C-alpha positions in Angstrom: 4.1 8.4 3.7 4.8 12.1 4.2 3.6 14.0 7.2 3.6 17.8 7.9 5.5 18.9 10.9 6.3 22.4 12.2 7.8 24.2 15.1 7.0 27.7 16.2 10.2 29.0 14.5 9.6 27.2 11.2 6.0 28.3 11.0 6.9 31.9 12.0 9.5 32.1 9.2 7.1 30.7 6.6 4.3 33.0 7.6 6.6 36.0 7.7 7.1 35.6 3.9 3.4 36.4 3.4 2.5 38.9 6.2 4.2 41.2 8.6 4.5 39.6 12.1 5.3 41.0 15.5 8.3 39.6 17.4 8.3 35.9 17.9 7.5 36.2 21.7 4.3 38.0 20.8 3.0 35.1 18.7 1.2 32.1 20.1 1.8 28.6 18.6 -0.6 25.7 18.8 -0.7 22.2 17.4 -4.0 20.4 16.7 -4.6 17.3 18.8 -4.0 14.1 16.9 -3.5 16.0 13.6 -0.5 17.5 11.9 -2.1 20.9 11.7 -0.6 24.1 13.3 -1.6 27.7 14.2 0.1 30.9 14.9 -2.1 33.6 16.5 -1.1 37.2 17.2 -2.7 40.7 17.8 -2.4 43.3 15.2 -0.3 46.3 16.3 -2.4 49.1 14.7 -5.8 47.8 15.5 -7.6 45.9 18.2 -8.0 42.9 15.9 -6.0 39.8 15.6 -4.6 37.4 12.9 -4.0 33.7 12.7 -2.1 31.5 10.3 -3.3 27.9 9.9 -1.0 25.3 8.3 -2.7 22.1 7.2 -2.3 19.3 4.8 -5.3 17.7 3.2 -5.7 15.4 0.2 -2.0 15.6 -0.5 -1.9 19.4 -0.6 -0.4 21.7 2.0 -2.0 25.1 2.6 -1.2 28.1 4.7 -4.4 30.1 5.5 -3.9 33.6 6.9 -7.0 35.2 8.4 -7.3 38.8 9.7 -10.2 39.6 12.1 -11.4 42.8 13.8 -12.0 43.2 17.5 -15.6 41.8 17.1 -14.2 38.6 15.6 -15.5 39.5 12.1 -13.3 38.3 9.3 -11.7 41.1 7.4 -9.6 39.0 5.0 -8.5 35.5 4.3 -5.7 34.5 2.0 -4.8 30.9 1.1 -1.3 30.0 -0.1 -0.6 26.6 -1.7 2.8 25.2 -0.6 4.8 22.7 -2.5 6.3 19.6 -1.0 9.7 20.6 -2.2 9.5 24.0 -0.4 8.3 22.4 2.8 11.0 19.7 2.6 13.7 22.4 2.2 12.4 24.1 5.3 12.4 20.8 7.3 8.6 20.8 7.6 8.0 17.3 6.1 8.8 14.0 7.8 8.6 10.5 6.4 6.6 8.1 8.5 6.0 4.4 8.1 2.6 3.5 6.8 0.5 1.8 9.5 -1.0 -0.7 7.1 2.3 -2.1 6.0 
C-alpha cells in the first residue's frame, strides 16, 4: 500500500511550482492528525490576505489544493492540481507501508 508523506521542504518545493511563495521561514507547515494530509499556510505580501496549500490523497488520487483568501476570510480563488504517483515518488513524497489486513 502506498501512503503520502511530506516534509515542509518537499511541500514547499512542490507548491512553489504553482504559486509564488515567501521565504520558507515565513510559511507554516502542519500535518493532519492521524491522516497523511498536509498544509502550508502563509500571508500574502501585497495584501492583508493569506493563502494555504493542502496536499491530500483520496480514492487513490493525490491533489494539491491552493486557496487564496482576503483579510475577511473570504475565498478569492481555489485551484486544484492533480499529482501523479510517479511525480510524487520522484520527489520522495510516497512511502510503501505494509497492509494492516495482511
